[in-house]
Backbone as numpy.savetxt, mean C-alpha at the origin, in Angstrom:
# Nx Ny Nz CAx CAy CAz Cx Cy Cz
2.48 -9.69 3.99 2.56 -8.65 3.98 3.87 -7.89 3.74
3.96 -6.80 3.05 5.03 -6.32 2.46 5.03 -4.76 2.89
6.49 -4.26 2.88 6.58 -2.75 3.10 6.67 -2.12 1.79
6.09 -0.90 1.92 6.02 -0.03 0.61 6.21 1.45 1.18
6.66 2.14 -0.12 6.27 3.59 0.07 5.56 4.26 -0.72
4.69 5.17 -0.11 3.59 5.61 -1.22 4.39 6.86 -1.87
4.37 6.65 -3.31 5.10 7.48 -4.14 4.45 8.30 -5.06
3.05 7.99 -5.13 2.20 8.96 -6.07 0.83 8.44 -6.19
-0.06 8.99 -6.75 -1.43 8.70 -6.86 -1.92 8.14 -8.26
-2.90 7.23 -8.49 -3.14 6.85 -9.65 -4.82 7.36 -10.01
-5.31 8.16 -11.11 -6.47 8.52 -11.36 -6.66 7.97 -12.71
-8.06 7.53 -12.61 -8.57 6.66 -13.82 -10.03 7.14 -14.07
-10.46 7.94 -14.90 -11.55 8.60 -15.06 -12.37 7.21 -15.58
-11.95 6.25 -16.41 -12.98 5.04 -16.82 -12.32 4.02 -16.35
-13.06 3.17 -15.21 -12.81 2.20 -14.48 -13.83 1.19 -14.32
-13.86 -0.11 -14.14 -14.69 -0.76 -13.45 -15.59 0.04 -12.40
-16.93 -0.27 -12.35 -17.77 0.42 -11.37 -17.44 -0.03 -9.98
-17.09 -1.33 -9.84 -16.69 -1.50 -8.26 -15.51 -0.97 -7.93
-14.60 -0.23 -8.67 -13.68 0.36 -8.34 -14.07 2.00 -7.93
-15.22 2.35 -8.31 -15.79 3.86 -7.76 -15.44 4.01 -6.39
-14.79 5.22 -6.25 -14.79 5.52 -4.70 -13.52 5.28 -3.83
-12.59 4.42 -4.63 -11.54 3.76 -4.00 -10.30 4.75 -4.32
-9.69 4.99 -3.55 -8.28 5.82 -3.74 -7.35 5.00 -4.05
-6.77 5.23 -5.55 -5.55 4.30 -5.64 -4.19 5.12 -5.58
-3.19 4.28 -4.95 -1.92 4.74 -4.51 -1.00 4.07 -5.69
0.23 4.59 -5.87 1.28 4.43 -6.31 2.38 3.82 -5.22
2.71 2.59 -5.03 3.37 2.11 -4.01 4.92 1.48 -4.57
5.77 2.13 -3.97 7.09 1.44 -4.59 7.62 0.28 -3.10
7.83 -0.70 -3.57 8.42 -1.81 -2.55 9.57 -1.25 -1.87
9.92 -1.51 -0.65 10.90 -1.38 0.09 11.52 -2.25 0.81
12.83 -2.42 1.20 13.57 -3.77 1.72 13.16 -3.28 3.29
13.70 -4.43 4.26 13.58 -4.08 5.40 14.50 -3.20 6.42
15.26 -2.59 5.56 16.23 -1.19 5.90 15.50 -0.14 5.56
14.49 -0.28 4.84 13.89 0.98 4.25 14.22 1.15 2.84
14.99 0.79 2.25 15.41 1.42 0.93 14.76 1.08 -0.14
13.97 1.98 -0.80 13.14 1.84 -1.91 13.73 0.91 -3.26
12.84 0.17 -3.66 13.37 -0.56 -4.87 12.71 0.06 -6.04
12.91 -0.81 -7.37 12.33 -0.21 -8.38 11.21 -1.05 -8.83
10.59 -1.61 -7.78 9.31 -2.44 -8.11 8.27 -1.63 -7.61
7.05 -1.40 -8.52 5.86 -0.71 -7.99 4.70 -1.35 -8.29
3.58 -1.05 -7.44 2.40 -1.59 -7.59 1.35 -0.59 -7.39
0.00 -0.53 -8.10 -0.92 0.21 -7.51 -1.92 -0.40 -6.80
-2.20 0.13 -5.61 -2.78 -0.29 -4.46 -3.98 0.56 -4.04
-5.05 -0.22 -3.71 -6.27 0.53 -3.35 -5.91 0.79 -1.78
-6.26 2.01 -1.29 -5.98 2.45 0.22 -7.13 2.33 0.69
-6.94 1.61 1.81 -7.88 1.31 2.99 -7.72 2.14 4.24
-6.76 2.69 4.39 -6.20 3.61 5.56 -6.25 4.98 5.49
-6.07 5.44 4.37 -5.94 7.06 4.27 -4.59 7.36 4.07
-3.65 6.54 3.67 -2.15 6.99 3.40 -1.92 8.02 2.75
-0.76 8.62 3.15 -0.40 9.68 2.15 1.03 9.66 1.60
1.31 10.61 0.68 2.50 10.54 -0.10 3.48 10.42 1.05
4.59 9.55 0.65 5.72 9.40 1.47 5.70 8.70 2.58
4.60 8.17 2.84 4.29 7.14 4.14 4.73 5.90 3.89
5.35 5.34 4.62 5.68 3.94 4.68 4.51 3.09 5.25
3.96 2.12 4.37 2.80 1.51 4.58 3.10 -0.01 4.58
2.16 -0.98 5.00 2.15 -2.19 4.81 1.21 -2.66 3.63
1.49 -3.56 2.76 0.20 -3.91 1.87 0.60 -5.33 1.41
-0.70 -5.95 0.88 -0.95 -7.20 0.49 -1.23 -7.12 -0.97
-0.81 -8.18 -1.55 -1.08 -8.45 -2.81 -1.85 -9.86 -3.02
-2.58 -9.79 -4.28 -3.07 -11.36 -4.30 -4.63 -11.38 -3.60
-5.03 -12.73 -3.68 -6.24 -12.83 -2.94 -6.36 -11.89 -1.70
-5.38 -12.15 -0.92 -5.25 -11.05 0.22 -5.91 -9.66 0.42
-5.50 -8.98 -0.93 -5.82 -7.79 -1.11 -7.28 -7.71 -1.02
-8.25 -8.52 -1.40 -9.75 -8.44 -1.31 -10.11 -8.79 0.01
-9.41 -8.72 1.31 -9.99 -9.21 2.27 -10.14 -8.27 3.23
-10.13 -6.72 3.04 -10.38 -5.55 3.68 -11.76 -5.47 3.65
-12.35 -4.43 4.62 -13.76 -4.17 4.45 -13.96 -3.22 2.91
-12.99 -2.58 2.63 -13.30 -1.79 1.69 -13.10 -2.41 0.07
-12.25 -3.35 0.32 -11.81 -4.26 -1.06 -12.41 -5.33 -1.33
-13.29 -5.72 -0.39 -13.96 -7.10 -0.26 -15.00 -7.39 -1.52
-14.56 -8.20 -2.27 -15.29 -8.67 -3.71 -15.17 -7.63 -4.70
-13.96 -6.79 -4.68 -13.64 -5.82 -5.71 -12.38 -6.50 -6.48
-12.34 -6.14 -7.77 -11.30 -6.42 -8.55 -9.85 -5.82 -8.46
-9.39 -5.81 -7.09 -8.17 -5.37 -6.79 -6.89 -6.47 -6.73
-5.74 -6.13 -6.74 -4.87 -7.13 -6.50 -3.80 -6.53 -5.67
-3.92 -5.43 -5.12 -2.97 -4.94 -3.82 -3.89 -3.91 -3.16
-3.56 -3.73 -1.83 -4.13 -3.18 -1.09 -3.31 -2.52 0.10
-3.31 -1.26 0.34 -2.58 -0.79 1.55 -3.62 -0.91 2.61
-2.94 -1.27 3.78 -3.91 -1.92 5.03 -3.33 -1.47 6.52
-1.95 -0.74 6.18 -1.53 -0.17 7.68 -0.45 0.78 7.15
-0.31 1.71 7.95 0.50 2.96 7.83 1.66 2.50 9.07
2.75 2.45 8.94 3.74 1.98 9.38 4.32 3.39 10.56
4.11 2.92 11.88 5.02 4.11 12.75 6.51 3.90 13.02
6.70 2.45 13.18 8.07 2.24 13.56 8.39 0.97 13.32
9.61 0.54 13.21 9.83 -0.99 13.18 11.50 -0.97 13.40
12.12 -2.22 14.03 13.22 -2.37 14.45 13.64 -3.71 14.06
14.96 -3.86 13.97 15.71 -5.22 13.58 16.88 -5.25 14.49
16.72 -6.54 15.34 17.63 -6.85 16.14 18.26 -5.53 17.19
16.92 -4.96 17.62 16.73 -4.07 18.62 17.34 -2.83 18.06
17.69 -2.59 16.88 17.74 -1.51 16.12 16.82 -0.92 15.76
16.42 0.79 15.82 15.37 1.28 15.28 15.82 1.44 13.54
15.03 0.87 12.71 15.20 0.88 11.13 14.47 2.35 11.07
13.24 2.19 11.21 12.64 3.48 10.77 11.37 3.98 11.82
11.67 5.37 12.12 10.20 6.17 12.99 9.89 7.00 12.34
8.49 7.24 12.25 7.49 8.07 11.44 7.88 9.64 12.25
């Protein structure tokens, strides 16, 4: 699992039929301190994340293990919306 921030949406009018109905989000990777990097991934959203939310996402074959993405041609999935996290008893992020 990786930390990311939803920074946009992706609309594709022509796509594989197995992708019909999936919401595609543009996710920027963030480090453990919450700082966004320059790496982006298009992820299928399985939890209804919104713009600006910090999320957990998975890539590779793990991306096809949610109910929504099972047996679909996806390489990244948003599988959780982060409420908060801490490191060494210090709050890093709180929604």
